[in-house]
PAZA-18951 format. One record per residue (C-alpha): residue in one letter; z, x, y. Coordinates in nm, 2 decimals. Layout:
# residues N
(rec "A"; (Z; X; Y)),
...
END
This chain:
# residues 435
(rec "M"; (-0.02; -0.02; 0.01)),
(rec "T"; (-0.12; 0.12; 0.33)),
(rec "D"; (0.17; 0.18; 0.62)),
(rec "F"; (-0.02; -0.14; 0.79)),
(rec "Q"; (0.03; -0.33; 0.46)),
(rec "Q"; (0.40; -0.23; 0.44)),
(rec "Q"; (0.47; -0.31; 0.80)),
(rec "A"; (0.30; -0.63; 0.80)),
(rec "L"; (0.52; -0.73; 0.56)),
(rec "Q"; (0.78; -0.66; 0.75)),
(rec "L"; (0.68; -0.86; 0.98)),
(rec "A"; (0.64; -1.18; 0.77)),
(rec "S"; (0.99; -1.17; 0.65)),
(rec "Q"; (1.13; -1.18; 1.01)),
(rec "Q"; (0.98; -1.50; 1.08)),
(rec "S"; (1.17; -1.81; 1.15)),
(rec "G"; (1.09; -2.19; 1.26)),
(rec "T"; (0.88; -2.43; 0.98)),
(rec "D"; (1.07; -2.35; 0.69)),
(rec "W"; (0.87; -2.59; 0.54)),
(rec "L"; (0.59; -2.40; 0.52)),
(rec "A"; (0.81; -2.10; 0.35)),
(rec "D"; (0.63; -2.12; 0.01)),
(rec "L"; (0.28; -2.06; 0.17)),
(rec "R"; (0.46; -1.78; 0.36)),
(rec "A"; (0.58; -1.64; 0.03)),
(rec "R"; (0.26; -1.69; -0.22)),
(rec "G"; (0.08; -1.52; 0.11)),
(rec "A"; (0.31; -1.18; 0.11)),
(rec "D"; (0.33; -1.17; -0.23)),
(rec "R"; (-0.06; -1.17; -0.24)),
(rec "W"; (-0.11; -0.93; 0.08)),
(rec "A"; (0.15; -0.68; -0.06)),
(rec "A"; (-0.06; -0.70; -0.43)),
(rec "A"; (-0.39; -0.62; -0.29)),
(rec "V"; (-0.59; -0.32; -0.24)),
(rec "W"; (-0.69; -0.22; 0.07)),
(rec "P"; (-1.07; -0.17; 0.09)),
(rec "T"; (-1.22; 0.13; 0.12)),
(rec "R"; (-1.67; 0.23; 0.12)),
(rec "K"; (-1.62; 0.14; -0.25)),
(rec "T"; (-1.54; -0.25; -0.17)),
(rec "E"; (-1.87; -0.39; -0.10)),
(rec "A"; (-1.73; -0.68; 0.09)),
(rec "W"; (-1.60; -0.40; 0.35)),
(rec "K"; (-1.89; -0.13; 0.29)),
(rec "Y"; (-1.98; -0.08; 0.64)),
(rec "T"; (-1.70; -0.21; 0.83)),
(rec "P"; (-1.40; 0.04; 0.81)),
(rec "L"; (-1.03; -0.06; 0.91)),
(rec "L"; (-0.94; 0.24; 1.03)),
(rec "P"; (-0.90; 0.14; 1.41)),
(rec "L"; (-0.61; -0.11; 1.23)),
(rec "Q"; (-0.49; 0.17; 1.06)),
(rec "N"; (-0.49; 0.37; 1.34)),
(rec "D"; (-0.31; 0.16; 1.57)),
(rec "N"; (-0.08; -0.02; 1.31)),
(rec "P"; (-0.05; -0.32; 1.55)),
(rec "A"; (0.23; -0.43; 1.36)),
(rec "R"; (0.43; -0.58; 1.64)),
(rec "W"; (0.47; -0.90; 1.76)),
(rec "A"; (0.24; -0.93; 2.08)),
(rec "S"; (0.45; -1.10; 2.41)),
(rec "V"; (0.39; -1.33; 2.64)),
(rec "D"; (0.20; -1.21; 2.95)),
(rec "D"; (0.15; -1.53; 3.20)),
(rec "C"; (0.12; -1.34; 3.49)),
(rec "A"; (-0.25; -1.20; 3.56)),
(rec "W"; (-0.49; -1.34; 3.29)),
(rec "Q"; (-0.56; -1.67; 3.51)),
(rec "Q"; (-0.74; -1.45; 3.77)),
(rec "A"; (-0.94; -1.27; 3.50)),
(rec "I"; (-0.98; -1.53; 3.30)),
(rec "D"; (-1.25; -1.81; 3.34)),
(rec "P"; (-1.23; -2.11; 3.10)),
(rec "I"; (-1.54; -2.32; 3.00)),
(rec "P"; (-1.56; -2.59; 3.18)),
(rec "V"; (-1.54; -2.87; 2.95)),
(rec "D"; (-1.41; -3.20; 2.95)),
(rec "A"; (-1.21; -3.17; 2.69)),
(rec "T"; (-0.83; -3.18; 2.56)),
(rec "R"; (-0.72; -2.83; 2.60)),
(rec "L"; (-0.43; -2.60; 2.43)),
(rec "V"; (-0.37; -2.24; 2.58)),
(rec "F"; (-0.25; -1.95; 2.38)),
(rec "V"; (-0.15; -1.66; 2.56)),
(rec "N"; (-0.15; -1.36; 2.30)),
(rec "G"; (-0.05; -1.61; 2.05)),
(rec "H"; (0.18; -1.83; 2.23)),
(rec "F"; (0.16; -2.15; 2.35)),
(rec "R"; (0.19; -2.21; 2.68)),
(rec "P"; (0.24; -2.58; 2.76)),
(rec "E"; (0.20; -2.59; 3.14)),
(rec "H"; (-0.16; -2.46; 3.11)),
(rec "S"; (-0.22; -2.70; 2.86)),
(rec "S"; (-0.35; -3.08; 2.88)),
(rec "A"; (-0.10; -3.36; 2.68)),
(rec "L"; (-0.20; -3.37; 2.33)),
(rec "P"; (-0.32; -3.68; 2.22)),
(rec "A"; (-0.24; -3.87; 1.90)),
(rec "G"; (-0.37; -3.68; 1.63)),
(rec "V"; (-0.32; -3.33; 1.75)),
(rec "A"; (-0.01; -3.13; 1.75)),
(rec "R"; (0.14; -2.79; 1.63)),
(rec "F"; (0.26; -2.69; 1.36)),
(rec "S"; (0.63; -2.65; 1.50)),
(rec "E"; (0.65; -3.00; 1.67)),
(rec "A"; (0.48; -3.21; 1.36)),
(rec "D"; (0.69; -3.50; 1.26)),
(rec "A"; (0.75; -3.59; 0.94)),
(rec "A"; (0.39; -3.72; 0.80)),
(rec "Q"; (0.24; -3.45; 1.00)),
(rec "R"; (0.39; -3.17; 0.86)),
(rec "E"; (0.34; -3.33; 0.46)),
(rec "L"; (-0.03; -3.35; 0.60)),
(rec "I"; (-0.01; -3.02; 0.66)),
(rec "R"; (0.21; -2.90; 0.38)),
(rec "S"; (-0.04; -3.03; 0.13)),
(rec "Q"; (-0.40; -2.91; 0.26)),
(rec "L"; (-0.28; -2.58; 0.49)),
(rec "G"; (-0.36; -2.29; 0.25)),
(rec "T"; (-0.60; -2.51; 0.01)),
(rec "V"; (-0.93; -2.44; 0.21)),
(rec "M"; (-0.89; -2.07; 0.26)),
(rec "D"; (-0.82; -1.92; -0.06)),
(rec "S"; (-0.59; -1.60; 0.02)),
(rec "S"; (-0.68; -1.49; -0.31)),
(rec "L"; (-1.05; -1.39; -0.25)),
(rec "H"; (-1.00; -1.32; 0.13)),
(rec "L"; (-0.75; -1.02; 0.23)),
(rec "F"; (-0.68; -1.12; 0.63)),
(rec "G"; (-0.63; -1.47; 0.45)),
(rec "A"; (-0.32; -1.35; 0.26)),
(rec "L"; (-0.19; -1.21; 0.57)),
(rec "S"; (-0.23; -1.50; 0.76)),
(rec "D"; (-0.03; -1.69; 0.50)),
(rec "A"; (0.23; -1.44; 0.50)),
(rec "L"; (0.29; -1.50; 0.90)),
(rec "A"; (0.24; -1.87; 0.91)),
(rec "A"; (0.47; -2.02; 1.13)),
(rec "D"; (0.30; -2.22; 1.43)),
(rec "G"; (-0.07; -2.36; 1.47)),
(rec "V"; (-0.26; -2.66; 1.55)),
(rec "L"; (-0.31; -2.98; 1.37)),
(rec "I"; (-0.62; -3.18; 1.42)),
(rec "H"; (-0.58; -3.52; 1.22)),
(rec "V"; (-0.84; -3.79; 1.27)),
(rec "P"; (-0.75; -4.14; 1.08)),
(rec "R"; (-1.02; -4.31; 0.88)),
(rec "N"; (-1.30; -4.47; 1.08)),
(rec "Q"; (-1.17; -4.33; 1.41)),
(rec "T"; (-1.35; -4.05; 1.73)),
(rec "L"; (-1.20; -3.82; 1.88)),
(rec "D"; (-1.22; -3.97; 2.23)),
(rec "K"; (-1.23; -3.56; 2.40)),
(rec "P"; (-1.35; -3.27; 2.23)),
(rec "V"; (-1.01; -3.01; 2.15)),
(rec "Y"; (-1.07; -2.69; 2.33)),
(rec "I"; (-0.82; -2.39; 2.24)),
(rec "L"; (-0.83; -2.14; 2.46)),
(rec "N"; (-0.71; -1.82; 2.32)),
(rec "V"; (-0.59; -1.52; 2.58)),
(rec "S"; (-0.54; -1.16; 2.49)),
(rec "T"; (-0.32; -0.95; 2.74)),
(rec "P"; (-0.30; -0.57; 2.71)),
(rec "E"; (0.08; -0.46; 2.57)),
(rec "A"; (0.29; -0.13; 2.60)),
(rec "Q"; (0.21; -0.11; 2.25)),
(rec "P"; (-0.04; -0.18; 2.03)),
(rec "A"; (0.07; -0.57; 1.89)),
(rec "M"; (-0.02; -0.88; 1.67)),
(rec "S"; (-0.12; -1.22; 1.75)),
(rec "S"; (-0.21; -1.50; 1.49)),
(rec "Q"; (-0.36; -1.86; 1.54)),
(rec "R"; (-0.42; -2.07; 1.26)),
(rec "V"; (-0.57; -2.41; 1.30)),
(rec "L"; (-0.59; -2.69; 1.02)),
(rec "V"; (-0.86; -2.99; 1.08)),
(rec "V"; (-0.82; -3.29; 0.85)),
(rec "L"; (-1.13; -3.58; 0.93)),
(rec "E"; (-1.06; -3.86; 0.70)),
(rec "D"; (-1.34; -4.09; 0.62)),
(rec "N"; (-1.58; -4.18; 0.86)),
(rec "A"; (-1.40; -4.01; 1.15)),
(rec "E"; (-1.55; -3.75; 1.41)),
(rec "A"; (-1.44; -3.45; 1.61)),
(rec "E"; (-1.52; -3.13; 1.80)),
(rec "L"; (-1.38; -2.84; 1.83)),
(rec "I"; (-1.38; -2.56; 2.04)),
(rec "E"; (-1.24; -2.24; 1.94)),
(rec "H"; (-1.27; -1.95; 2.26)),
(rec "Y"; (-1.12; -1.62; 2.23)),
(rec "V"; (-1.10; -1.38; 2.52)),
(rec "S"; (-0.95; -1.17; 2.73)),
(rec "G"; (-0.97; -0.99; 3.04)),
(rec "D"; (-1.22; -0.63; 3.13)),
(rec "E"; (-0.93; -0.40; 3.11)),
(rec "K"; (-0.87; -0.24; 2.79)),
(rec "Q"; (-0.72; -0.46; 2.52)),
(rec "N"; (-0.52; -0.31; 2.20)),
(rec "L"; (-0.41; -0.64; 2.02)),
(rec "F"; (-0.50; -0.72; 1.69)),
(rec "V"; (-0.61; -1.09; 1.61)),
(rec "T"; (-0.63; -1.30; 1.33)),
(rec "A"; (-0.72; -1.63; 1.34)),
(rec "M"; (-0.81; -1.83; 1.05)),
(rec "T"; (-0.94; -2.20; 1.09)),
(rec "E"; (-0.96; -2.43; 0.78)),
(rec "V"; (-1.15; -2.72; 0.79)),
(rec "V"; (-1.15; -3.08; 0.59)),
(rec "V"; (-1.42; -3.31; 0.65)),
(rec "G"; (-1.39; -3.66; 0.46)),
(rec "N"; (-1.68; -3.87; 0.32)),
(rec "N"; (-1.96; -3.94; 0.61)),
(rec "A"; (-1.71; -3.80; 0.87)),
(rec "R"; (-1.87; -3.52; 1.10)),
(rec "M"; (-1.74; -3.22; 1.28)),
(rec "Q"; (-1.89; -3.00; 1.54)),
(rec "H"; (-1.77; -2.68; 1.57)),
(rec "Y"; (-1.81; -2.38; 1.84)),
(rec "R"; (-1.64; -2.04; 1.74)),
(rec "I"; (-1.69; -1.79; 2.09)),
(rec "N"; (-1.56; -1.45; 2.09)),
(rec "L"; (-1.59; -1.28; 2.43)),
(rec "E"; (-1.29; -0.99; 2.40)),
(rec "Q"; (-1.29; -0.69; 2.56)),
(rec "E"; (-1.41; -0.40; 2.32)),
(rec "D"; (-1.13; -0.21; 2.25)),
(rec "L"; (-0.95; -0.59; 2.06)),
(rec "L"; (-0.93; -0.56; 1.71)),
(rec "H"; (-1.06; -0.89; 1.55)),
(rec "V"; (-1.02; -1.07; 1.21)),
(rec "G"; (-1.09; -1.42; 1.18)),
(rec "G"; (-1.25; -1.66; 0.93)),
(rec "V"; (-1.35; -2.07; 0.95)),
(rec "H"; (-1.33; -2.23; 0.60)),
(rec "V"; (-1.47; -2.54; 0.58)),
(rec "D"; (-1.45; -2.81; 0.24)),
(rec "L"; (-1.69; -3.05; 0.26)),
(rec "H"; (-1.72; -3.45; 0.12)),
(rec "R"; (-1.97; -3.70; 0.02)),
(rec "D"; (-2.23; -3.70; 0.35)),
(rec "A"; (-2.00; -3.50; 0.57)),
(rec "R"; (-2.15; -3.30; 0.81)),
(rec "F"; (-2.01; -2.97; 0.95)),
(rec "L"; (-2.23; -2.83; 1.23)),
(rec "G"; (-2.11; -2.49; 1.34)),
(rec "F"; (-2.27; -2.23; 1.64)),
(rec "A"; (-2.11; -1.90; 1.64)),
(rec "L"; (-2.11; -1.64; 1.89)),
(rec "G"; (-1.93; -1.29; 1.93)),
(rec "Q"; (-1.96; -0.98; 2.13)),
(rec "G"; (-1.85; -0.66; 1.92)),
(rec "S"; (-1.54; -0.45; 1.95)),
(rec "R"; (-1.38; -0.14; 1.77)),
(rec "L"; (-1.32; -0.37; 1.46)),
(rec "K"; (-1.45; -0.72; 1.42)),
(rec "R"; (-1.52; -0.94; 1.18)),
(rec "I"; (-1.53; -1.29; 1.09)),
(rec "D"; (-1.63; -1.47; 0.74)),
(rec "Y"; (-1.76; -1.82; 0.74)),
(rec "H"; (-1.70; -1.99; 0.41)),
(rec "V"; (-1.80; -2.35; 0.34)),
(rec "N"; (-1.77; -2.55; -0.02)),
(rec "H"; (-2.01; -2.86; -0.06)),
(rec "C"; (-1.80; -3.07; -0.28)),
(rec "G"; (-1.92; -3.40; -0.26)),
(rec "Q"; (-2.32; -3.50; -0.28)),
(rec "G"; (-2.47; -3.55; 0.05)),
(rec "A"; (-2.30; -3.32; 0.27)),
(rec "H"; (-2.47; -3.10; 0.50)),
(rec "L"; (-2.43; -2.77; 0.67)),
(rec "G"; (-2.56; -2.69; 1.00)),
(rec "L"; (-2.46; -2.34; 1.11)),
(rec "N"; (-2.61; -2.07; 1.37)),
(rec "G"; (-2.48; -1.75; 1.52)),
(rec "V"; (-2.58; -1.53; 1.80)),
(rec "Y"; (-2.41; -1.14; 1.77)),
(rec "L"; (-2.46; -0.93; 2.05)),
(rec "P"; (-2.28; -0.58; 2.02)),
(rec "R"; (-2.36; -0.28; 2.22)),
(rec "N"; (-2.19; 0.09; 2.34)),
(rec "R"; (-2.02; 0.14; 2.04)),
(rec "Q"; (-1.91; -0.14; 1.90)),
(rec "L"; (-1.90; -0.30; 1.57)),
(rec "I"; (-1.95; -0.70; 1.47)),
(rec "D"; (-1.96; -0.79; 1.11)),
(rec "Y"; (-2.01; -1.20; 1.01)),
(rec "H"; (-2.01; -1.26; 0.67)),
(rec "T"; (-2.11; -1.64; 0.52)),
(rec "N"; (-2.03; -1.76; 0.17)),
(rec "V"; (-2.19; -2.12; 0.14)),
(rec "E"; (-2.08; -2.28; -0.22)),
(rec "H"; (-2.34; -2.58; -0.39)),
(rec "K"; (-2.09; -2.69; -0.60)),
(rec "V"; (-2.22; -3.05; -0.66)),
(rec "A"; (-2.60; -3.22; -0.63)),
(rec "H"; (-2.80; -3.32; -0.32)),
(rec "C"; (-2.69; -3.14; -0.06)),
(rec "T"; (-2.86; -2.93; 0.22)),
(rec "T"; (-2.77; -2.58; 0.44)),
(rec "D"; (-2.96; -2.46; 0.70)),
(rec "E"; (-2.80; -2.16; 0.85)),
(rec "V"; (-2.94; -1.88; 1.13)),
(rec "F"; (-2.77; -1.60; 1.26)),
(rec "R"; (-2.96; -1.37; 1.52)),
(rec "G"; (-2.82; -1.07; 1.64)),
(rec "I"; (-2.93; -0.80; 1.92)),
(rec "I"; (-2.77; -0.43; 1.90)),
(rec "G"; (-2.77; -0.26; 2.18)),
(rec "D"; (-2.68; 0.14; 2.25)),
(rec "S"; (-2.52; 0.30; 1.96)),
(rec "A"; (-2.31; -0.03; 1.81)),
(rec "K"; (-2.37; -0.15; 1.45)),
(rec "A"; (-2.36; -0.49; 1.35)),
(rec "V"; (-2.34; -0.66; 1.00)),
(rec "F"; (-2.43; -0.97; 0.88)),
(rec "N"; (-2.35; -1.08; 0.47)),
(rec "G"; (-2.52; -1.46; 0.39)),
(rec "R"; (-2.43; -1.54; 0.02)),
(rec "I"; (-2.55; -1.90; -0.08)),
(rec "H"; (-2.43; -1.99; -0.46)),
(rec "I"; (-2.60; -2.27; -0.61)),
(rec "H"; (-2.39; -2.37; -0.92)),
(rec "Q"; (-2.55; -2.53; -1.23)),
(rec "D"; (-2.46; -2.92; -1.14)),
(rec "A"; (-2.61; -2.81; -0.77)),
(rec "Q"; (-2.94; -3.00; -0.88)),
(rec "K"; (-3.17; -3.12; -0.55)),
(rec "T"; (-3.03; -2.84; -0.32)),
(rec "L"; (-3.20; -2.75; 0.00)),
(rec "A"; (-3.05; -2.43; 0.15)),
(rec "E"; (-3.26; -2.21; 0.39)),
(rec "M"; (-3.10; -1.90; 0.55)),
(rec "S"; (-3.29; -1.66; 0.80)),
(rec "N"; (-3.10; -1.36; 0.97)),
(rec "R"; (-3.29; -1.19; 1.25)),
(rec "N"; (-3.16; -0.84; 1.43)),
(rec "L"; (-3.37; -0.71; 1.73)),
(rec "L"; (-3.27; -0.39; 1.81)),
(rec "T"; (-3.27; -0.18; 2.16)),
(rec "S"; (-3.18; 0.14; 2.13)),
(rec "P"; (-3.31; 0.39; 1.85)),
(rec "N"; (-2.93; 0.47; 1.79)),
(rec "A"; (-2.82; 0.09; 1.71)),
(rec "E"; (-2.82; 0.00; 1.34)),
(rec "V"; (-2.77; -0.30; 1.17)),
(rec "N"; (-2.69; -0.36; 0.78)),
(rec "T"; (-2.81; -0.73; 0.69)),
(rec "K"; (-2.78; -0.86; 0.32)),
(rec "P"; (-2.90; -1.20; 0.26)),
(rec "E"; (-2.79; -1.34; -0.09)),
(rec "L"; (-2.94; -1.63; -0.34)),
(rec "E"; (-2.72; -1.69; -0.64)),
(rec "I"; (-2.87; -1.98; -0.79)),
(rec "Y"; (-2.78; -2.16; -1.13)),
(rec "A"; (-2.94; -2.49; -1.13)),
(rec "D"; (-3.32; -2.55; -1.20)),
(rec "D"; (-3.40; -2.82; -0.96)),
(rec "V"; (-3.34; -2.67; -0.60)),
(rec "R"; (-3.55; -2.55; -0.31)),
(rec "C"; (-3.39; -2.24; -0.12)),
(rec "G"; (-3.53; -2.02; 0.11)),
(rec "H"; (-3.37; -1.67; 0.27)),
(rec "G"; (-3.51; -1.36; 0.48)),
(rec "A"; (-3.44; -1.13; 0.71)),
(rec "T"; (-3.60; -0.90; 0.97)),
(rec "I"; (-3.51; -0.59; 1.17)),
(rec "A"; (-3.71; -0.50; 1.46)),
(rec "Q"; (-3.78; -0.36; 1.80)),
(rec "L"; (-3.91; -0.52; 2.14)),
(rec "D"; (-4.30; -0.54; 2.13)),
(rec "E"; (-4.44; -0.32; 2.38)),
(rec "T"; (-4.77; -0.50; 2.42)),
(rec "S"; (-4.51; -0.79; 2.58)),
(rec "I"; (-4.32; -0.53; 2.75)),
(rec "F"; (-4.67; -0.37; 2.91)),
(rec "Y"; (-4.78; -0.77; 2.97)),
(rec "L"; (-4.52; -0.89; 3.19)),
(rec "Q"; (-4.52; -0.53; 3.39)),
(rec "S"; (-4.86; -0.63; 3.47)),
(rec "R"; (-4.78; -0.94; 3.61)),
(rec "G"; (-4.52; -0.80; 3.84)),
(rec "V"; (-4.21; -0.78; 3.65)),
(rec "T"; (-4.01; -0.44; 3.61)),
(rec "R"; (-3.95; -0.28; 3.31)),
(rec "S"; (-3.57; -0.33; 3.31)),
(rec "E"; (-3.62; -0.72; 3.38)),
(rec "A"; (-3.90; -0.75; 3.09)),
(rec "V"; (-3.67; -0.64; 2.82)),
(rec "R"; (-3.41; -0.83; 2.98)),
(rec "M"; (-3.60; -1.14; 2.96)),
(rec "L"; (-3.74; -1.07; 2.58)),
(rec "S"; (-3.43; -1.00; 2.49)),
(rec "F"; (-3.29; -1.31; 2.61)),
(rec "G"; (-3.54; -1.51; 2.47)),
(rec "F"; (-3.47; -1.34; 2.15)),
(rec "I"; (-3.14; -1.60; 2.16)),
(rec "N"; (-3.26; -1.89; 2.39)),
(rec "E"; (-3.40; -2.08; 2.13)),
(rec "L"; (-3.06; -2.07; 1.94)),
(rec "L"; (-2.86; -2.16; 2.29)),
(rec "N"; (-3.05; -2.46; 2.37)),
(rec "E"; (-2.97; -2.63; 1.99)),
(rec "V"; (-2.61; -2.57; 2.17)),
(rec "P"; (-2.51; -3.01; 2.17)),
(rec "E"; (-2.21; -2.94; 2.44)),
(rec "Q"; (-2.41; -2.85; 2.76)),
(rec "A"; (-2.06; -2.71; 2.96)),
(rec "I"; (-2.13; -2.42; 2.67)),
(rec "Q"; (-2.46; -2.34; 2.75)),
(rec "D"; (-2.40; -2.35; 3.12)),
(rec "Y"; (-2.10; -2.10; 3.07)),
(rec "L"; (-2.26; -1.88; 2.82)),
(rec "R"; (-2.64; -1.83; 2.98)),
(rec "P"; (-2.50; -1.62; 3.28)),
(rec "R"; (-2.26; -1.42; 3.10)),
(rec "L"; (-2.53; -1.28; 2.85)),
(rec "T"; (-2.77; -1.29; 3.17)),
(rec "A"; (-2.52; -0.98; 3.30)),
(rec "L"; (-2.45; -0.86; 2.95)),
(rec "F"; (-2.82; -0.78; 2.90)),
(rec "G"; (-2.83; -0.65; 3.27)),
(rec "Q"; (-2.56; -0.40; 3.22)),
(rec "A"; (-2.70; -0.34; 2.90)),
(rec "D"; (-3.07; -0.24; 3.10)),
(rec "E"; (-2.87; -0.01; 3.33)),
(rec "K"; (-2.75; 0.19; 3.08)),
(rec "L"; (-2.98; 0.21; 2.81)),
(rec "G"; (-3.28; 0.04; 2.88)),
(rec "Q"; (-3.46; 0.27; 3.08)),
(rec "M"; (-3.43; 0.56; 2.84)),
(rec "T"; (-3.54; 0.38; 2.51)),
(rec "Y"; (-3.84; 0.19; 2.66)),
(rec "E"; (-4.03; 0.46; 2.88)),
END
């Protein structure tokens, strides 16, 4: 066991409150203690070293910084029920009044506690996900979103997770549980953000979603933290009969950023639509691992991820679709396209199809390319500068996915920030790369 594993176990043993989650914490601690730390020979972590986590050893809780973050952070201006967490601590003075069905674990009533106890840790298999085990071991507080049968949340739930620097490297943990009963609908926005100053937090953030029969979930996960922050998270989903989960992920890189999506098709007629964009630059790393389990017949998956990798950054995409023997009449497609804007940029992409059923229609593919010099020259011939041409073509590479984001406020929030991001990349690298 590494020093970080040992000290994280000590941190978990100090958790107080929510004693009714003690069994979950104990199970997670046992699995975390027994887990073999990943190395370069561990396939799931082959291209994502955990040295930043071991070197920082952030096995202490982050404190609350409620001073300067409001000047450094621009929340998404969306009409929603807002919950604000600063370094993992809930800030009620900056949050909305919570509607029925939305509650923090620590303030849940008896019925909500029973629901949390019966569902938390059941969608995410912590025996398969190392940091899922850590999240279970640390579980004390979190957010429950429960929508009863035939009901719809009036507004989206917007969870704003703010990170601020600590005196020493530290940890914050976030847990979200969404339970949609039959014919229910909800929208959730998870926004992880920090100021521009150098960060030293390790954020672990796990979300579990149960989508009942004919229910519909719209989910966004946006990671815009400063590049020194360490982040390992996951979204784990169970889809029942005729359920729909529509997801959008966008992430900038950091010293360590790993996000897993694990989706189980448990009922016939279920549909997964998942789009993602990743934008590492400088010397950042970002890793998206997706795994879709088609366990039953007549389900569909449409997955598209695109990445723009600049400077000396590295991206990892591993997308797996597993068609079980009984999953006849499956329709599943996965696409991963990557744009390298520097000769030093790197991407490791591995799309996988594992099929054990006969009557299916599946496809997958991955591409890696650079910007077309002919297109750049064409724009220059029309009076566009070279740096502006690079910016326009880069933005166009991901613009299709941004246009498909249903929440207009999120589109309006992201576009100027991404435009500025490409502009910074041009200043640092664009002229060197394309001249």
